N, C-alpha and C positions, 0 to 999 in steps of 0.2 A: 385508843384501843385498851390501854391499861386503866384508864379512868372508867371506861364502860365496865370492865371486869370488876372493879372495885364497887361501883354502884350496884351491880347485879348481886355481888357477894353481900352487901349490906342488907339486902332485902331477902336474902336466902338463909334459912336456919342452919345452924351448925349441928354437928353431932352431939356436942356437949349440951346444947339447948334442948334438943329433942329428948335426950336421955333424963333431963331434969323434970320434964313434964309428966302428968298422969297419962296413961295410955290413950284414953280417948282423945284428949287434947293433942298429944303428939301425932296421932293418926290424922286428925283434921288439918294439922299444919303441913305434915309430910306428904299426905295424899290429896292435897287441895287440887280440885279438878278431875279427880278419879271418883266414880261412883263406888261407895263401899258402906258396909255396916260399921257400926261403932267398933274401934279397936279396943281390945280387952287385955292384950298382952304385947309388949315389946321386948325382944331380946336379940343378942348377937347371934349371927348365923354361925352354926357349928359344923356344918357338913360340907363346907366348900372353902377354898383359899382364894380370897379376892386379890385382885393385882395390887402390887406395892403402892402404899399411900392412899388405899381405898378401904373403907369399912362397910360392911353390909349389915343391915338390921332386918329381922323378920317381925312383921307386924301381923297379928292374928286377929281377924274379925270375930265378933259376936256371932254364934251360930243361929240359924233360923230353921224352924221345923218345916219339912216338906209336906205338901198336902196328903200324899199317899203314905207317909211314914218315913222316918229317918230324918236326918239333919244335914245341913250344908253350911259350910262356911269357906271363906277364902284366906289364905295367908299371902301376905305381900312381901316382896324383897325390895328394900330401898337402899340406895347406895349414896356414900358420902366420900368426897375426895378433896384433895388440897388444890388450890388455884394453880400451883406449880408443882410438877413431878419431882423436882429436886428440893422441895421444901420439906424438911423432915420433922419440923416442930410446929408448923402453923396449923390453924383449925381446919377441919374437914367439913366442907359445905354439902348440902343436900344436892344431889343430881336429879333435878326436878323432872327430867324427861326419861329416867330409867327405871321407874317403879314398874314392877310386873307382879301378877298375882297367879295363884294356882288354887283350884277348888279342892276341898277335902269333904268327904262324907262319913257319917257315923250312923249306926243303926238307931241309936236313941231308944226312948221309951215313953210310956205314958206320963212320966214325971218330968218331961222336958228334955232339952238337948243336953248331952253329957259334956263335961269339960275336957275329956281326953278320950283316946281310942279311935282318933280320925284317921282315915285312909285317904292319901292322895289320889287323884284321878285326873285324866287328861281332859281338857275343855271339850273335846269331840265326843266324849262319852257322857250322855245324859245322866244327871245325878239320880233319877229315878231307876235307871238301869243298873248303875253302880250299887245302889241300895238293894235292888233285887237280887243281884249276884252275891253280895255279902250276906243276904239272908240265906241264899242257897248254901254257901259255905258253912254258915252257922248250923244249918240242918245236917249237913254232912258231918260236922264235928260231933254232933249229938247222936250220930249213927242212924239218921233217917235218909234213906235213899242215896247213900254214898255210892259213887261209881267204882268201877275197877280201875285201879291205878297202874299206869306204866311208869316205872321209876328208873331214873339215872342219877348217880351220885358221882360228881367229879372232885369230891373233897376228901374221901376216905373216912366219912363219918359214919358208915354203916347204915345209912338211912334206908336202903332198899333190902336189907338182908331178910326181914320178915314183914309179912303184910300187917301183923299186929303192931310191930314197931313203927312202921310207917304211919299207921293211923294214929298211934299215940303221939308221934311228932307233929303231924299236921294238926292235931288238936291242941298242941302246945305253942307253936309259933304263930305270931300275929301278923296279919297282913298290914302292909304300909303303902302299897300302891296297887291300883287297879286300872287297867286300860284294855283297849281293844286293838288287836293286831289282825287286820283283815277280817276273817269271820270268827275269830277265837277271842275269848275272854282270857286275860293274863293277869295274875295276881303274884306280886312279889311279897314274900313273908320273911320274917326274922327281924333282924335289927338293921336299920337304914345305915348303909355304908359298910356293913359286914357280910358275911356269907349269906347268900340269897337262896331261898327255897322257893322255886317258882311252880305255880299251878297253872295249867293251861288246858282249856277245853272249849268245845263248840257249844254255845248255849242252846237251849231248847227246853220243851216241856219236861223231857226226861233225859238227863245225861248218863249215858252208860259207861263211858270211858273218859278218863282225864290222864294228862301227863304231868309228872312231878320230876323236876330237875333241880338238883342242888349244885351250886357252883360259886367260885370266888369271882366277884365282879372286877372288871378291869379298872386299874387306878385311873382317877381323874386329875 
């Protein structure tokens, strides 16, 4: 059993080896067997605490333009861990069966796909739908066809005191996640991991009302 583990480890890249490689090469090695676009960025995960003895990396794909407008890319989480949980100084090896991805979309422009400003979305929400709803939000921010907002603030930030102040704040905070819950579109805005400003509405040709809720997310 020990010999088999050692043979497997010899053929499995370590965290140190992956971090020394260019992003595209690191992606080919770490994501072998997974279909993906070329990796353009590799970084340590900063929004979650992995189990002891484990390190997680984020690998970001090169974005591709969607036929109807906007851009799509995936970011991958890959894990590295030591052969033995009580080994505090040994190398961390790639967990080849634990890679997972999540799509991100951005509005983009005629000049091509942007490098930033991507919004995470769930795989069950079609990228074209996510792009259409982000476009709707962009138009609301610009003052075109904005709905009547029902507002709740659970943080004491005075978000809901005046309609004008609410509109200014909605134009300032940036979305970082869009998803569908039953028949509603839900967007989370602000800074990931911090106070959430949630926008929720039933999509359609014309949206007349939307709900805004500001809250502190539960710790993870």
